[in-house]
C-alpha positions in Angstrom: 116.0 189.0 130.2 117.4 186.8 127.6 116.7 184.1 129.9 113.9 185.3 131.3 112.2 184.6 127.7 113.6 181.7 126.6 113.8 180.1 130.1 109.7 180.9 130.8 109.2 179.5 127.3 111.3 177.3 126.6 111.7 175.3 129.8 108.8 175.4 131.7 105.9 176.6 129.4 106.2 172.7 127.4 103.7 171.6 130.3 100.8 174.5 129.5 101.0 173.2 125.8 100.9 169.7 125.6 97.4 169.8 126.2 96.0 172.1 124.6 97.7 170.5 121.7 96.7 167.7 121.8 93.0 169.0 121.8 93.7 170.4 118.5 95.8 167.6 116.9 94.1 164.4 118.5 97.5 163.2 118.9 98.1 161.1 122.1 100.1 162.5 125.4 102.6 160.4 125.0 103.3 161.5 121.1 103.7 165.4 122.4 105.3 164.4 125.4 108.7 162.3 123.0 108.6 165.6 121.3 109.5 167.2 124.0 112.4 164.9 125.1 113.5 165.0 121.7 113.6 169.1 122.6 115.4 168.1 125.2 117.9 166.0 124.5 118.8 167.8 121.2 118.9 171.0 123.8 121.9 168.9 126.1 123.8 167.4 122.7 123.8 170.9 120.9 124.8 172.5 124.0 128.3 169.8 124.0 128.7 172.0 120.3 127.7 175.1 121.0 129.4 175.5 123.9 133.3 175.4 121.2 131.4 177.4 119.4 130.7 180.0 121.3 134.6 180.2 122.6 135.7 180.7 119.3 133.0 183.3 117.7 131.6 184.7 121.2 127.9 184.6 122.3 126.6 187.7 120.5 125.4 185.9 117.3 124.2 183.0 119.0 122.2 185.1 121.1 120.1 187.1 117.9 120.1 183.4 115.4 118.9 181.6 118.6 116.2 184.1 119.4 114.7 184.2 116.2 115.4 180.7 115.6 113.3 180.1 118.6 110.8 182.8 118.4 109.8 181.4 115.0 110.2 178.0 115.1 107.3 178.5 118.6 105.1 180.7 116.2 104.7 177.8 114.1 103.2 175.1 116.2 99.8 177.4 115.3 100.4 175.7 111.4 101.7 172.2 112.3 99.0 169.3 111.0 101.1 166.0 111.4 103.9 164.4 113.9 106.8 164.8 111.7 106.2 168.4 111.2 106.0 168.3 115.0 108.9 166.3 115.5 110.8 169.2 113.1 109.2 172.0 115.3 110.6 170.9 117.9 114.0 169.7 117.2 115.1 172.9 115.0 113.5 175.1 118.5 115.8 173.2 120.3 118.4 174.9 118.4 117.3 178.1 119.1 116.2 177.3 122.5 120.5 176.0 123.4 121.6 179.5 121.6 119.5 181.9 123.9 120.0 179.7 127.2 122.9 179.5 130.4 125.8 178.8 127.6 126.2 182.4 125.6 124.5 184.4 128.4 127.0 182.9 131.1 129.6 184.0 128.8 128.0 187.1 127.5 128.7 187.7 131.5 132.2 186.4 132.9 133.5 188.8 129.2 131.3 191.6 130.3 132.2 191.3 134.3 135.6 191.3 136.2 134.4 192.6 139.1 131.1 192.0 140.4 130.6 188.8 137.9 128.7 186.8 141.0 126.4 189.5 141.5 125.5 190.1 137.9 125.6 186.7 137.2 123.3 186.2 140.3 121.0 188.9 138.7 120.4 186.8 135.2 119.7 183.8 136.5 117.1 184.5 138.1 115.5 186.2 134.7 115.0 181.5 134.7 112.8 181.0 137.5 111.2 184.4 137.0 110.1 183.3 134.0 109.0 180.6 135.1 106.9 182.2 138.0 105.4 184.8 135.4 105.2 183.9 131.8 103.9 180.1 132.2 100.8 181.9 134.6 100.4 184.1 130.8 100.8 181.7 128.6 98.6 179.7 130.5 95.6 182.4 130.1 96.2 183.2 127.0 96.1 179.7 125.8 92.9 179.4 127.8 91.2 182.9 126.7 92.4 183.3 123.2 93.2 179.5 122.5 96.3 177.6 120.9 96.3 178.8 117.4 96.2 182.5 119.1 98.2 182.6 121.7 101.3 181.3 120.1 
């Protein structure tokens, strides 16, 4: 479920949010795409650091903290009015996303399962694709029906 939500929204739904965010603020696609690029770049760098911390402290609190940060940042996109705010939100949201993505989830699974670990990982990682298949159309539908400020 964690990968379903985090990947469905944090990885796949940026394309759905891009145009409504651009229309809401009259920013260029390049500006919003740069914020999304910062999101993924920061995610890659954060993963290098986060992996060591998860080895030391375990994934539990990173998953909890990451879920709160990711959700709060996604929700706060409705109040973003300036480009620096957009970049700041995407930067912080990346930290939350990385804390709820593959590194902590796969660590959790490998710590919990010894027998049938491959099956457990395949079931959990199915959430990645299922999130994209289900949550992207749902996000798009909600934005069309409610508008970006009410859908987030």
